[in-house]
C-alpha angles and dihedrals in degrees: 000000000000091000092051091049091051092049091050092051090048091054091049091053091047092050090050090059094058102116129217120222110232123207117197122179133177136237097028094197143015137182124221137186092200133016121182110214089212088069090070095054106149089200090065105033092162088064094057119105113242102258096169140354132195150132140274110207145164110246091220108081113239094013118118122239093245124197116336143134132226119237113208129190133173121198136182116204089335095312113120108231098173141004133172146143129247119199115222116242123245094257089054092058090060095055125091091206137005133194120231142179131186087270089069091052103040096052120121092204097045123248141251089286105032140046123235113294116263089231118040120231103247129176089207089060091048091048090054090055097043117027091179089056088053094051093053095044095048093046099043110010087231132114111256123246114283147081117298121194127191111196124195125189134170111231142172099242093187092054105057092287091289111185117250095191147348116304121248123216137200112200123192126181121208119203105173114219119251132172125309109230119201115222106183154045111026137356133265113278111271094043127085110296109229126216121242121198105165119093123215091057121204115220116197137172141178127235138140091234101077110128093026103058139037120227139220125211127204124192121188127194127220128186119239091255094052119109112232123204131162088249099054103043091097097043103035132060124032132284105260105173140354132185132177137191097043108164101192136051095256139059132188130183140143109253128182098250120181119233111255095011124125124234127200120193137181139175130222138177135194113241125239109225135172090271104032143040121224090342103193090189085066097048136167111217135185126222119255125273116205131205137165120232115225119181118238103238095182089102106012097171091053091047091053092050091051092048093050091051093048093046090052089052090051089060086072091215115156095212094051092045091051091053092049091049089052089059099258111158115212120222120241090249134098119192120205132175089265107030149023104228130192139171116004092355090059091050092050092050091051090051088064091065097054112120091008125113110260130197115205129198121184116219128185 
């Protein structure tokens, strides 16, 4: 009985020393507007962007990895496009931990750590499985929209592919860029230009990129006498307002419009590709929408009060903002060294100070 007990204990200890092979990769996921399939060419792994990096290690410190193989699968929206096994090389067995990137995995000739995959990664094979995938690739050279998952797992290939550790995944979502359509305000140049009287104005647009990208808005100003054409909107007029880093598909802000002037606005975003993040040199841009601002004269005095308050806020002066927050109501008058201005003249004088450094002194 004692001998059997000792043998049992010995087996338990031995089983406790069976290591698992851990695979850790980072990042675990990425989002892209555009992904060129040519960037994943297994024939030229050194040309691939580094999508992920990580380690394969024995969880027992000081113990070598031993003999194992790497199982690899590649899916698109749940459809398996490719799977294979790569045997580790002899020098890999002797290591406790190795560093990897996608270049070590997507390599048709194998890599420093792994032998050539038992099944080659072939576009023809993928096209047979997914005809829609083929249509997009052949027409654009880009991966289609969807969720792609690369799964890596250490296995014992000689023992019914038994798992030696938890799988690791790299997920990347592709949302190919399409046009940005402007909703409001205004119409594209060449169509009837609508009048806008409300201020604050809401700018909104449609795109399938919200949540992935940030946006920039540009608003240009044209005098009533200026000739507007679709060709001169970029080159003519003056820059009126710019904002960057917008994270939704709408924007609202009071701006000091001039009665009777025309305003052209557009939206752009930098694209996220397999090798860049929000690359504004590779930008998606809308066309311009144009509108004319016409003041609402139904309550002119009230309109002037509102404009003076909003113009004071645009000065971005802490002391002025504190007074406004405390409920102070400004008069409709602006005093300069030369004149005492009120009404519209006061509004126009305040416009001159926007985006200029201002010194404020509070007097009783």
